[in-house]
Steps between C-alpha positions, in 0.01 A plus 500: 500500500606364159608138510357425845190289457287298756457128460248397233139515624563739785347798303195285421410494866203733584565693818309370800233750621397473859163600646439868521538682831392852421233700305587846398298758692346227739611458857421215742480239224385141571764280341358172387734445203798290643338222700656622822379398851282793604590437869870535433780289664474321824565714812760236589671576169500871558654440853768269350612771266515753778724268693753460219491845346809613686698217337459625140876542467541118534475265205206267531516123532623346174323169553170635630507208762261638752232580246544171327456329832175695564366422164584128542331480841180675373460287189678189622769517235874437494671834549795376297271486204390864530655802322406863580496787255401862446137408433399175330570674174874486576462124551327483153789694342746257667315203349505646152863609529600150618287267282393697197692687227546538132349212307267398783131573564315605809128438520263750673127519485283756320398706808797411726735722697685734262842424662499141363527627147735789588739278694511251204583778252764645727668156509498482118235231491188488278180550698212286387152627585229224559132569484289455809149359498244761620774671706616183659834331440469211250730205571415351166598817309831522699593133427424557133731797488801317647786418279850367539609856546274558797694561817257682741118494535360778712154456651365766735259322742293698608551713189530879472298671372224243466490361848429157371700181579530134410502207749791299622399209276543720196827633617619141549383400152694793366814406685462144366453617142770757439826395322773360713720806438230730623419643845146593620513817705190563713469876569315494828497869594140482606501152652450627859149620406385147418397301803683157510710565193877436542595698184647191333746425780412130512568467138833697528599269788428179321589570139838592340345722230272726720593827661281747699528878543338697775489865621459716813356787292137400511341348814806600718481860390866536415490615141718795575770279670547281183524149641403163353616138501522186298489135597592191297750216447839550669678480170304803367562699820874429473490638140306811585720581798801521264350798312335664804673806622648439856299788651198510286246553782540785758524450872190699570306292247616168648396610849156619375434174306601274784268690749223505239499131435504419874206733577237236410214685690542801275534297186176315572316821571611642162410183321153483658422866435617468142266203434210683657535817296600308179166314508317823576663699232438230236131490583468878516657540156274223362195683621617800287528278195880461518601127486807339642648151542510353852824646636750309714726795560469848638355664193195488272533501123194703403381446145314760301323481170784655298840656532345843452259441795793366719718802427209743555426337836869532596506865399193560711654320800811709471297826504357375826835424647498118462777321322459162343706315238424478125592155369541572122867400533389158630273445197186596684412843359133478615590452873623683800689337783385625833684422821300392793552789748360547844129524539466867445711489175297205367174670570625815338613338177179292471289808549692695235478219247133489561476868436702466182273218375194701583626797313603295198154369444 
């Protein structure tokens, strides 16, 4: 309509494209394109949804108190410093809306989560992409990119789609080095897959300029429920709650998330099985001449000799009913991101990659 225009920068945003779910003409596909838990949600979460499904006509809790208490108990965090959202990407959007805007800059890394850049642009801020070093976040490069206009610094740790991460000492060095007007946001969507890693919670507890985001979409298997959370200084939580919608998380979702985080036996089973098959898949791909960095998440970034080879392999996998993720949009055109599925799925994709490589020779 003439005269009605979106805010500057909105039309420059490239539409987010999720992992494929279907292949034309192929049934019974194996989906390894979206980093989903192959075992699905906890049985306790499923039962929790069944118990509350008859209450769908009621508004959900507006303060998410029960879920925040469960998160706090699990991770030994203050529930008052926790905010819940429709996936961690809603929390990321809140941060950009509240702390960035026209005339400010938001730093994200070369191969980081696409929503860091998208949310910055949606808020009218200027996204600043920082180069990584061999697919690993470079603290030095980030600090060199900071200016007096920097307001947010996003670091995915572990990172998607690379699967790499930096240590807590490097995160602390980054927090110490950014401008006083900037906040370090540690995107810890895959933290649960790393044994002994708190996702940056200790830093977010102790420092006024560090915030952590988490999700239930990965290890907990609730991607379809859209639930994530953030943790940081009380002052930041107070700001974010002023722009959060009063009923931004559905009642069924809250119930599923609370049951999921309390089902520690199921969580540990999923984590252990992921670690086992992740190691196996990485070694199996290497035997076929496909290299990858040691992953700390629930996927492998398989690297090929060229973009053409990676795309040809993806096309072959699709023809055999296996879906993986091309990473051209993440600046990695010669790679494919392969979710760690159950044992049968991992063996199937490794076998097919081997067949492809043998036929390409």
